[in-house]
N, C-alpha and C positions, 0 to 999 in steps of 0.2 A: 427616438426620431424628432428632428429639429422642426420647432415650429419656425415658418420664415416672417418675420417681423416687415410689416411692408414699412415704406417710407412716407412719412408725413409732412411735407412741404413746410407748411403753417406754423408745426412747431420747429423746425429747422432754423426758419426765418427769426421767429422769436427768439429763440435763445442767441442765435448770432447777433441779432439787433440789441440784445440786450448786453453783449460782452461789447460789442462798438460803442453803445452809448456809453456804458461804464468808462470805456480807454478814454473816449470822445472827452470827457467832463474832467478827467486827469490830465491828458497831456495839453488840453488849451487852458490859458494861465486866466486866472479870474479879476474880477474888479477892487479884488484886494491891491491889485498892482495899479501903477500910475503911468499914464491917465487912466483912469476908471472907465468913461465914457468908452473908449475904442475896445476894450473885454467887452464891456458888456455887450457892445453892438455886435461883434464879434461873438460871442456865445448866443445872443438872442437869434441870429438865422441858423448858426450851427448845431443848436439843441433844440430847434424849434420842433423837431419830428421827422419825416423823411421816411422813403423806403430803404435806407442801405444800400442799394443793390451797387454799388461799385464797389464798395468795400467788403459783402457780401461774396460779389464775384471773386475776388481775391481771394480771400480765403476758401472758398471753395475748390478752386484751383487747385489750391495747395493742398487738398483732402484729395482731389482726383488722382495726385500724382503721388499719393502715401506719404506726405510730410506732413501731416496734421500736427506732428510733435511740434513745430514751429510757429504754431498759431500765435502764442505769446510774444515770440519775436517779431513776427510777421504784425501785428496789432496796430504798432506805430504805422506800417507801410499802409495799411487799409485807412487808418484814421486819415492819412495823409490825404488820399483820394477823395476822401468825402469831403477835409477841406478846400480843395481846390475845385470839386462841383459847387460845393455853396459860393465859392467864392463869384464863380460864373454865371448862380443866377444873382446873387445881389447884385451883379455889373447887367446883369440882362433886363433884370426888371427896372433898371433906371431910366427918368424920361428919356433920355437921348437914344435907348436902346427901345424895349419893346414897352414901357409906361406902364407896368403893371401897378396893382393898387396892393393886390392880394398874395401872399405865397403861403403853401401848408394851412390854410385856413385863417393866418393872421396875416395884419398889415406887414409891406413890405418893409424891406431895411431903411429905405429913403425915406417913407412915409412916419416909421418910425423915430428915425433919428434927423433925417434931414440928408439931401444928397451928399455934403461935404463928409460928414462919417459913414455914410452907406459906402461910398468911394472908398475910404480909408479903410473900414472894415474889410471889404473885398481883398485889398490891398494884403492889408494883414494879416487873413487867412492863407492867403498864395503863399506869404512868406514864412507864416511861421506851418505850413507844409513841408516844404524845403529844411526847415531845422528839425523837422521828426525824420525827414528822411537820410537826414545825416548825422542824426545822433547816435554813434557807435556802441551808445552804453545801454542804448534800447534793445538794438538790434542783435541780440545776444546769441552766438552758432552761428552767425549766417556769416560766411565769407566775405570780405572787403568788395571783390570784385562783383560777388552779385550785387549788393548793396547798389555800386557804383554803374551797374549797367541797369538798374532798375529804376535809378535818379535820371539817367539818359533819356530811360523812356517813356517815364513819365514827364519831364521836360520837355521831350518832342512831341507829346500828345496835346500837352498844353497849350504848348505854342505855336507860333505864325505858321507851322507845318501841320498843325492839329486843329485842337478846338476853336484858335483866336483864328487862323484863315479861314474856318468854315463861317466864323461870325461874321466878319468882314464881308464875304461876300452873300451872308444873308441880308447885312443889312442895307445894304448898295444894291439888292435886285428887288426891294418892297416898290409896289407900283408898278413893276418892270414886267416885260414878257421874258420869262427864262425857261431854256431848253430842260429837257431831263438830264444831260449832264451834266449841267450846274445844280439842277435838283439833289442828284446823290454826291454831287462834291459837297453840299451844303450838309448835308444828314450825315454822311461818313467822316465828315470834320467836325463839326460842330458838336454831335453827339458820339458819334461813332470811336471815335479816336479815342476817348479817354475811356470806354468799355473795353474797348479793345486792351488797351492799356492795363488795364485792373486785371485782366485775365491775366494776360503775358507777365505782368508782374509777379504774380503769384506764381505761375510757371519758371520764371526765372530764378525766383528765390528756393523754389523747389528741387532745384539743378534739372529741368527739365531737359531732355535730349533735342537734338532740331527736327526729329518729324513729332514727337509731341507736341512741341513748341509751334511748330506750322500748322497745324490739327485743330491745337485749340484758338489760336489765332483767327483761323478760319472760321471758328464760331462764334469766336468773340465779334466777327467783321460782321457777320449775320445777322446775331442777336441785337447789336447796336444801330445797324439800320433798321430792324423790325422796331425797335424800342422807339424810334424817332417816329416812323409809320404810324404806330399808335397813340402817342402823343400830340400827331397831327390828327387820327381819326376823333379821338378824346376831345380836341379842339373847337371841333365842330357838333359834336353831339354829347358831349361829356356832359355831367351834373358838377355845379361848382360846388355844391354840400358836400360830394363825395371827393373831389379833384383837389378842394383848396386854393385853386386859383380860377381865373376867369376863362370863359369859354369866348368862343367866338372872335378873340382878339386878332387871331390869325389873317381872318377874313377882311375884320375891320384896318387893318395895316396894309392891305394889299401884300402879304408874304406868299411868296412862293411855297405849294406845300404837296403832299400826293394827293390829299384828297383837290384841291384847284386844281391840281394838273389831271390826275386818272377820275377822280370822284371816288364817293368814299369804301363803295363794293369792289372795286377793281384795285384799292389801296390793301383794303382786308384781305383781298386774295395773295395781293403781293408779299401780306406781312406773315397770311399762313406759308408761302413758298420758303420765305427764308426762314422759319420756325423749322420746318423740314431739313432744309440745307442745315441749319444748326446742328440740329442732331445726328445728322448722317455723317458730319466732322467728326463727331465722336465716335463713331460706330467701331473703332478698334481700341478703346478702353475697356475697363473693366467696370464692375459695378460701381466704384467709389466715383463714379462721374453721375450717379444717379441726382444730387443735388444742381450739378448742372443741366442734365437733361429737366429737372422738372422747373428748374427757372426758367429756360426758353419756354415751356407751356403757361408758363405764370405771366411771362411779359405780356405775350400772346393776347391772355385773357383778363389782364389789368384794367380794372374803371379807373385808377386814380394816378 
């Protein structure tokens, strides 16, 4: 009689994070290159920790569709997603944006290297991400048309119709009275777009059909919005020693957030409802989506 082995998300995340961190270390040029300062600054922010949620989602989606044999070839894509995410954090922390002093428990890039190098480090990571995405020598066994589709997908999500667009509305809305529609736009674009793209990238690289791609996209949309709502809540009641970044900064800058518009309890209820919708989107898949299901629960319960 076969014994059922229970899935342990903690072990899964640890294994994936180790693989992603090793690949990031390998793919990002080191300070032996000239000029060394820019490579030091890029590595400082990229390799300083982090949950690696976006690359993990990409790899977990690949597995959900039975294409785990492609993981080594897809790792460059997963790393590119993390590079783009880290670039956005560096720029988000700048005095002209959120003016944060601490990120992942260490001084932010502009505090460590100055604003000029921080801006250039962010630019460097964004550019390096697309160098990785377009390196055919690394994406072994993946048809070129899938690679091209993923590059387009990620570029759209990171650009003016995605993350940058959300950031523009976010910074221009500070101190203003903003309605629910604008709040949803900010969150689904500034944070949600790259989360959806991470999942769609994994699905496209696995050769997902239209129905599977639509269902996984819906899952991504729900957890992307849920992720930012939880972030909003943590900014109100999180512990800096746990989150690794300042709390209360949203309120002090007059940012529109779910807690500021709906209150903490209703925001938590909305996040829980999104988690249920995300899980429902996966109802047509088999047990290989267990990591994605557990990640939805993990995001709703996170403290960092």
